[in-house]
C-alpha positions in Angstrom: 0.0 0.0 0.0 1.4 3.4 -1.0 2.0 6.3 1.4 -0.5 8.4 -0.7 -3.2 5.7 -0.3 -2.6 5.5 3.5 -2.9 9.2 3.8 -6.2 9.2 2.0 -7.6 6.5 4.2 -6.5 8.3 7.3 -8.1 11.5 6.1 -11.4 9.8 5.4 -11.3 8.1 8.8 -10.4 11.4 10.5 -13.5 13.1 9.1 -15.8 10.1 9.1 -19.1 11.5 10.5 -19.7 8.2 12.2 -16.6 8.8 14.4 -18.6 11.4 16.3 -16.5 14.4 15.3 -18.4 17.6 14.7 -16.9 19.6 11.8 -16.9 23.4 11.6 -18.4 24.9 8.4 -16.7 28.1 7.1 -18.9 30.3 4.8 -17.4 31.1 1.4 -14.7 28.5 1.8 -15.5 25.0 3.0 -15.1 22.7 6.0 -12.4 23.3 8.6 -9.7 20.7 8.3 -10.9 19.4 4.9 -8.7 20.3 1.9 -11.6 20.8 -0.6 -11.9 24.6 -1.0 -14.8 26.3 -2.9 -13.7 28.2 -6.1 -10.3 26.6 -5.9 -10.4 22.7 -5.7 -11.8 20.8 -8.6 -13.9 17.7 -8.7 -10.9 15.4 -9.4 -9.5 16.5 -6.0 -12.8 15.4 -4.4 -12.7 12.0 -6.1 -9.1 11.5 -5.2 -10.0 12.2 -1.6 -13.4 10.4 -1.2 -13.3 7.8 -4.0 -15.8 6.9 -6.7 -18.7 5.7 -4.6 -20.9 8.8 -5.3 -24.2 9.4 -6.9 -24.0 11.6 -9.9 -26.9 14.0 -10.6 -26.8 16.0 -13.8 -29.2 18.9 -14.5 -29.1 21.7 -17.1 -27.2 24.1 -14.9 -25.7 22.1 -12.1 -23.9 18.7 -11.5 -23.8 17.1 -8.1 -21.5 14.5 -6.7 -23.3 13.1 -3.7 -21.5 10.8 -1.2 -24.5 9.4 0.6 -22.6 7.3 3.2 -20.9 10.4 4.6 -23.5 13.0 3.9 -21.4 15.2 1.6 -22.4 16.7 -1.8 -20.1 18.6 -4.1 -21.5 20.8 -6.8 -19.9 22.0 -10.0 -21.0 24.0 -13.0 -21.2 21.4 -15.8 -20.0 24.0 -18.4 -16.8 24.8 -16.5 -13.8 23.4 -18.3 -11.9 23.4 -15.0 -14.7 21.6 -13.1 -14.2 23.8 -10.0 -16.2 23.0 -6.9 -18.8 25.7 -6.4 -20.6 24.5 -3.3 -20.4 21.9 -0.6 -23.6 20.6 1.1 -23.7 18.6 4.4 -26.5 16.3 5.6 -26.9 13.4 8.0 -24.9 11.4 8.9 -22.4 14.2 8.6 -22.0 16.1 11.9 -21.5 19.9 11.5 -21.8 23.2 13.2 -21.2 26.8 12.0 -18.8 29.2 13.8 -21.9 31.0 15.2 -23.4 27.9 16.7 -26.0 26.6 14.1 -25.9 22.8 14.5 -27.0 20.5 11.7 -30.1 18.4 12.6 -30.3 20.2 16.0 -30.9 23.9 15.4 -34.2 25.2 13.8 -34.9 27.8 11.2 -36.0 30.1 14.0 -32.5 29.7 15.5 -31.1 30.8 12.2 -33.3 33.8 12.1 -32.4 34.8 15.6 -28.7 34.3 14.9 -28.7 36.5 11.8 -31.4 38.9 12.9 -33.4 37.9 9.8 -36.7 36.4 8.9 -38.2 34.6 5.9 -37.3 31.9 3.5 -37.3 31.0 -0.1 -39.5 28.0 -0.8 -39.8 25.1 -3.2 -42.4 22.3 -3.1 -40.6 20.2 -0.5 -38.3 22.5 1.4 -37.6 26.1 2.5 -34.2 27.8 2.8 -32.6 30.9 4.2 -29.5 32.3 2.5 -26.7 34.3 4.2 -23.3 35.4 2.9 -21.6 32.2 1.8 -24.0 29.8 3.5 -27.6 28.5 3.2 -29.8 26.6 5.7 -32.5 24.2 4.6 -35.6 22.7 6.3 -38.2 20.3 5.0 -41.8 21.3 4.4 -45.1 19.5 3.6 -45.6 19.6 -0.1 -49.4 19.5 0.4 -49.5 22.5 2.7 -48.8 26.2 2.2 -46.0 27.7 4.2 -43.4 26.0 6.5 -42.7 25.4 10.1 -39.9 27.6 11.4 -39.4 25.2 14.3 -38.4 22.5 11.8 -34.7 21.4 12.3 -32.1 22.2 9.7 -31.5 19.1 7.7 -29.0 20.5 5.2 -26.4 23.3 5.2 -24.8 24.5 2.0 -21.5 26.3 1.9 -21.1 28.4 -1.2 -19.7 31.6 -2.7 -22.8 32.5 -4.7 -23.8 36.0 -5.6 -27.3 37.5 -5.8 -30.1 35.1 -6.7 -27.9 32.1 -6.0 -25.8 32.5 -9.0 -22.5 30.6 -8.6 -19.2 32.3 -8.5 -17.3 32.5 -11.8 -13.9 32.5 -10.2 -11.5 30.3 -12.2 -14.4 29.6 -14.6 -13.6 28.7 -18.3 -16.4 27.7 -20.6 -16.0 24.3 -22.1 -17.2 24.7 -25.7 -15.9 21.3 -26.9 -19.2 19.4 -26.3 -21.1 22.2 -28.1 -18.9 21.8 -31.2 -19.2 18.0 -31.0 -23.0 18.2 -30.9 -23.2 20.6 -33.8 -20.7 18.7 -35.8 -22.7 15.5 -35.3 -25.9 17.2 -36.5 -24.2 18.8 -39.5 -22.6 15.5 -40.4 -26.1 14.0 -40.7 -27.4 17.0 -42.7 -24.4 16.8 -45.0 -24.5 13.1 -45.7 -24.7 12.0 -49.3 -27.1 9.3 -48.2 -29.2 11.6 -46.1 -32.4 10.1 -44.8 -35.0 11.4 -42.3 -34.8 8.2 -40.2 -31.2 8.9 -39.2 -32.2 12.5 -38.3 -35.2 11.3 -36.3 -32.9 8.9 -34.5 -30.6 11.8 -33.6 -33.5 13.8 -32.1 -34.8 10.7 -30.2 -31.4 10.4 -28.5 -31.3 14.1 -27.7 -34.8 14.1 -26.3 -33.5 11.8 -23.5 -30.8 14.2 -22.5 -32.3 17.6 -23.4 -32.6 18.6 -19.7 -29.0 17.6 -19.0 -25.8 19.6 -19.7 -25.1 20.1 -23.4 -28.5 18.6 -24.3 -30.2 19.9 -27.4 -33.8 21.0 -26.9 -35.8 21.0 -30.2 -38.9 23.1 -30.4 -40.9 22.9 -33.6 -41.9 26.4 -34.6 -44.3 25.3 -37.3 -45.0 22.4 -39.7 -47.1 23.3 -42.7 -48.0 22.4 -46.2 -47.0 24.9 -48.9 -47.4 24.9 -52.7 -46.1 22.2 -55.1 -47.0 19.5 -52.6 -44.2 20.5 -50.4 -44.0 20.4 -46.6 -42.0 22.8 -44.5 -40.9 22.1 -40.9 -39.0 24.8 -39.0 -37.5 24.1 -35.6 -35.7 26.2 -33.0 -32.8 24.3 -31.4 -31.5 25.4 -28.0 -28.0 24.4 -26.8 -26.3 25.9 -23.8 -28.2 29.2 -24.1 -27.6 29.6 -27.8 -30.3 29.1 -30.4 -30.2 27.7 -33.9 -32.9 27.4 -36.6 -33.4 24.3 -38.8 -35.6 24.8 -41.8 -36.5 21.7 -43.8 -38.5 21.4 -47.0 -39.5 17.9 -48.2 -41.7 16.5 -50.9 -45.0 14.6 -50.4 -43.1 11.3 -50.7 -40.8 12.3 -47.9 -37.8 13.2 -50.1 -35.5 16.1 -49.1 -35.8 19.2 -51.2 -34.0 21.8 -49.1 -32.6 22.4 -45.7 -30.8 25.2 -43.8 -29.2 25.3 -40.4 -28.7 28.8 -39.0 -26.9 30.2 -35.9 -29.4 32.7 -34.6 -26.8 34.3 -32.2 -24.2 34.9 -34.9 -26.8 35.4 -37.6 -24.9 33.1 -40.0 -25.6 30.0 -42.0 -23.9 26.9 -40.7 -25.0 24.6 -43.5 -27.4 24.8 -46.5 -28.3 22.3 -49.2 -30.7 22.1 -52.1 -31.6 18.7 -53.5 -34.0 19.6 -56.3 -32.7 21.8 -59.1 -36.2 23.0 -59.9 -36.1 25.0 -56.7 -32.5 26.4 -56.9 -33.8 30.0 -57.1 -36.6 29.6 -54.6 -36.3 31.6 -51.4 -37.3 29.1 -48.7 -36.1 31.3 -45.8 -38.5 31.8 -42.9 -40.0 35.3 -42.7 -42.7 36.8 -40.5 -45.9 38.1 -41.9 -47.4 41.0 -39.9 -48.1 44.7 -39.8 -46.9 46.0 -36.4 -45.0 43.5 -34.3 -43.2 43.4 -31.0 -43.2 45.8 -28.2 -42.1 48.6 -30.5 -45.0 47.9 -32.9 -43.0 48.1 -36.1 -43.5 46.1 -39.3 -41.3 43.0 -39.8 -38.2 43.4 -42.0 -39.8 41.8 -45.0 -42.9 44.0 -44.6 -40.7 47.1 -44.5 -39.1 46.1 -47.7 -42.5 45.6 -49.3 -43.6 49.0 -48.2 -40.4 50.5 -49.6 -41.2 48.9 -53.0 -44.7 50.3 -52.8 -43.3 53.8 -52.1 -41.0 53.4 -55.1 -43.9 52.0 -57.2 -41.7 49.0 -58.1 -44.4 46.9 -59.8 -41.8 44.6 -61.4 -40.2 43.5 -58.1 -43.5 43.1 -56.3 -44.8 40.9 -59.2 -41.8 38.6 -58.6 -42.7 38.4 -55.0 -46.3 37.5 -55.9 -45.1 34.4 -57.8 -42.9 33.2 -55.0 -43.4 29.7 -53.4 -42.6 31.3 -50.1 -46.0 32.0 -48.5 -44.9 35.2 -46.6 -43.2 36.7 -49.7 -46.1 35.9 -52.0 -48.6 37.4 -49.5 -46.5 40.6 -49.2 -46.2 40.7 -53.0 -50.0 40.5 -53.3 -50.6 43.3 -50.7 -48.0 45.6 -52.3 -49.4 45.2 -55.7 -53.0 45.6 -54.4 -52.0 49.0 -52.9 -50.3 50.1 -56.2 -53.1 49.1 -58.6 -55.9 50.8 -56.8 -57.4 53.1 -59.4 -54.1 53.3 -61.3 -53.6 50.5 -63.8 -55.3 47.4 -65.0 -54.1 44.1 -63.6 -52.2 41.8 -66.1 -53.8 38.4 -66.6 -50.9 36.6 -65.0 -51.2 38.8 -61.9 -54.9 38.3 -61.7 -54.6 34.5 -62.0 -52.0 34.3 -59.2 -53.9 36.7 -57.0 -57.0 34.6 -57.4 -55.1 31.5 -56.3 -53.8 33.2 -53.2 -57.3 34.5 -52.4 -58.3 30.9 -52.0 -55.1 29.6 -50.4 -55.4 27.5 -47.2 -51.7 27.8 -46.6 -50.9 29.1 -43.1 -48.6 32.0 -42.5 -45.9 32.5 -39.9 -47.4 35.5 -38.4 -47.0 38.0 -35.5 -49.8 39.7 -33.7 -48.2 42.2 -31.4 -45.7 40.1 -29.4 -47.3 36.8 -30.3 -45.7 34.8 -33.0 -46.7 31.5 -34.7 -48.5 29.9 -37.6 -51.9 31.3 -36.8 -53.6 32.7 -40.0 -54.3 31.4 -43.5 -53.4 33.4 -46.6 -57.0 33.7 -47.7 -58.0 35.2 -44.4 -55.2 37.8 -44.4 -56.1 38.9 -48.0 -59.8 39.7 -47.3 -60.7 43.1 -48.7 -61.7 44.6 -45.3 -58.5 43.5 -43.7 -56.4 45.0 -46.5 -58.2 48.3 -46.3 -57.7 48.4 -42.5 -53.9 47.7 -42.6 -53.5 50.2 -45.6 -55.0 52.9 -43.4 -52.7 52.0 -40.6 -49.7 52.1 -42.8 -50.7 55.5 -44.1 -51.5 57.0 -40.6 -48.1 55.7 -39.3 -46.2 57.1 -42.2 -45.0 53.9 -43.7 -46.9 54.6 -47.0 -46.4 58.0 -48.5 
């Protein structure tokens, strides 16, 4: 047996809670006599000291290493490349006291209040806790009742170096972006594959669904799934990965063959990958736009709408006629509206325009719309293009100065 192993065994025996020793907790730092220090030691130091008999709990923002037999839990930020220990929690059978006399499993929450001249707790469904500088005290509560009993004994004490609202310290923090790159590269590899098939992509999403609430899990939210012209189907999804969002736009045929796809980084506003599989649609704009008049808190027209209004003000019939013929539902709708405003009492409508406008007037295709701050596929083209609606929004554009 090596000297290092002997020293580890002696350390564990020395601080074994079953030995009866009461350990002193030091806010913002750790436990007196134990070498693990908050914001300094990393989880490998913990494992070297206490071994591998821990229960691992991984959530989106925190990872816990819980040593049930001794009542110690060490928490790290899962996105920290250095895996620095951010908090240490103690529970039974661990024996602990604070420097100001709060004793684990003996003192009550009322004792905590009296010691710190404080009152009140934060609450969850099953427990309540009081937070002081570098240390937090927890009591259990009945999940079926409101409130909590301040005479309840403290069952857990957490030593931390957290700031306001419980946000962990960033001391010695270095973001580990390697898993992010690996996830994105795995997805892009599927999208790029010469033998691309939707079964493989679905299998990828199934695996991600299991881990979407764990660190580096991808959460997929389908923004809309709709039928568009030429028997095509469009599914647009928002992907969330460690606080960043991406957009995946897929067009496929009625027989489930890929026509087009595009993966976009929303934070960087750049295309990560794009492919077109059907040469008939090479010049088609399949990007996702928002149809609306006055959107968001500021109540301004969406970007594509503003471009349409600029074409109206320039009386650019030719460009709006191109928009009218687009397979993109939002572009075609804007093209219709722009031309409708221009031709009022000015010129006769060419037969090709009239035919296309008649098609859109009957279209059941749903639009990606905004209504104030609410976004989603909520209205059909034929409903948006009703005469009364067009007159109303025309007046609104005139009154707000968007149409000269």
